[in-house]
Steps between C-alpha positions, in 0.01 A plus 500: 500500500512132411201315644596180685282191518318414820733404785249239612561313178871468577609685186810716512555611141342829387194453284647697211801268477280189515271626222794608283659155535173323421433731206842426354438126540162523329640697206787254460262204494287665233783618275678163524192346341477769235153601621346841466290648778201439276573127478558473875175685558314253278652204686451632851180703455678788679487838328804637315519818713491291818776269372709798393472654847601169659810480281595861577469433873236770543214266593473244781355175359221305661566142611252378237692687228828344615348151497368566149836627369687206654256268322539683168879483520494137618705565814444474874365803682808486722727507194310798361543693825861408567622492141734207569419324171529160664309202372300287741714247689367149581452621859495870580522614863340838566657664805285655772719807447379551143431870447146618562354749254203733487236527224181700542498471876586127514830376644606184319791269431519221241542159665530285188742481211214494250428242234526522123257207474205609713558873546500428877591793728479495881508824699482578872290814544436728796175694462518804732197573714508861379511418129254723316510369143160509330578364154469141386772280356482233228745291301515175307493164675378405845595577859508303822558676830544383859470722807800468732405764757247776551172506310454573132211636296499367145279724289351451157276746319178346631604297805758483775636239742675526837777246554667413831834325569517160324213596265574483128341622177540387139362714217525611139750788503335652192211606723560850641600461865656689790666412832449682830580427863191430710537668837783696659782254433698450183417181312783275381421258219666261261378560147564262211431624148502246218424518131509144360411640158769765523614460139339818377391371162250270676332766711125521507324833557481586869182608672458837663673823414847527347804699625384474865842368595662836428338667799506242777 
């Protein structure tokens, strides 16, 4: 039986079809550049087996992994997910009807066209109150988030913060972190990920553990 994504997220397409489409898009992007899985692994810091499973459609990617791959390929997260191949227009309108997706218990939809200059990606995220993820997530760059509704717990390895509507947080995304709803209501947030130094040759070593983004 094909498993369907959560109805609450407003997703109608079966998960298997979504992953197969994304996997095909990821493989096309890599082969168009003449990259091996080994080279992509070196650029993204994601393991070769994990990348191979993503391309085959047998593994659901984390949001952090998708942000990382969009940065590596120099395209918007929305373009990566939709595979439209469009370049960024002077003004891009993102419809409220943009498809919502699921990754590791988070319902999200890209609300920016991305930027080849700053690596800027904006995402609206719903964090379910019953989310039970225990792993941490890390990727290059920095993140800014703003709580729209509900309450959010932002956790790091050695500290945590509770944010209410209209609260915001700005932090180094290379630090292992995790999101959870605080209380019985889902939390809805706007998250902006940016990597001003997103040209990979200029990267400096990131603190914390590596490959955390594969599991969150």
